[in-house]
C-alpha positions as CSV (number, residue, x, y, z in Angstrom):
1,M,-9.2,-6.0,-7.5
2,Y,-7.4,-3.8,-6.6
3,E,-7.0,-6.1,-3.0
4,L,-6.0,-8.8,-5.4
5,F,-3.6,-7.0,-7.1
6,V,-2.2,-5.4,-2.9
7,L,-2.0,-8.9,-1.7
8,G,0.2,-10.3,-4.9
9,Q,2.4,-7.5,-4.7
10,L,2.9,-8.0,-1.0
11,M,4.1,-11.8,-1.6
12,T,7.3,-10.4,-2.3
13,G,7.6,-8.3,0.8
14,D,6.7,-5.3,2.9
15,K,5.9,-2.3,0.4
16,H,5.0,1.1,1.4
17,G,1.6,2.6,0.3
18,Y,3.7,4.9,-2.4
19,L,5.4,2.1,-4.0
20,L,1.8,-0.1,-3.9
21,Q,0.6,2.7,-5.6
22,E,3.6,3.3,-8.4
23,S,3.7,-0.7,-8.9
24,L,0.0,-0.5,-9.8
25,K,0.3,2.5,-12.0
26,R,3.3,0.8,-14.3
27,A,1.1,-2.5,-13.9
28,I,-2.6,-0.9,-15.7
29,G,-1.2,2.0,-17.3
30,P,-1.8,5.5,-17.4
31,F,-6.0,5.3,-18.2
32,R,-6.9,3.8,-14.9
33,R,-5.2,5.3,-12.0
34,I,-5.7,4.5,-8.4
35,S,-5.4,7.6,-5.8
36,S,-3.9,7.9,-2.2
37,G,-7.4,8.7,-1.2
38,T,-8.4,5.3,-3.2
39,L,-5.4,3.1,-1.9
40,Y,-4.7,4.1,1.8
41,P,-8.6,3.1,3.0
42,L,-8.4,0.3,1.0
43,L,-5.3,-1.0,2.8
44,G,-7.3,0.4,6.5
45,R,-10.0,-2.1,5.4
46,M,-8.2,-4.6,4.2
47,A,-6.1,-4.6,8.2
48,D,-9.4,-4.1,9.6
49,Q,-10.2,-7.6,7.7
50,G,-7.4,-9.1,9.1
51,W,-5.9,-9.5,5.4
52,I,-2.4,-7.7,6.1
53,R,-0.9,-5.8,8.3
54,L,0.1,-2.4,8.5
55,R,3.2,-0.9,10.5
56,I,4.3,2.3,11.2
57,E,8.1,2.4,11.3
58,E,9.5,4.7,13.7
59,E,10.4,8.4,13.1
60,Q,14.0,8.9,12.7
61,E,15.6,12.4,13.4
62,G,13.4,14.8,11.3
63,D,11.8,12.2,9.0
64,V,7.6,11.9,9.5
65,P,7.2,8.9,10.2
66,A,5.9,6.0,7.0
67,K,3.8,3.2,7.3
68,S,4.4,0.0,5.3
69,T,2.5,-2.6,4.9
70,A,3.1,-6.6,5.7
């Protein structure tokens, strides 16, 4: 189920994992939540299967590197 949601969200453009998680919270409401511990391994499996590509953004001065999906 979550795979389809992620693919649907990525059809509109690249998104950070955090943004995907927030979009999912809005879509399914407060009764069913997806934790980071579920979402990020899911994104990794989808990348391993070739469904998506993960991109690590370059670190800017003072920033922590962030992952986004494409």
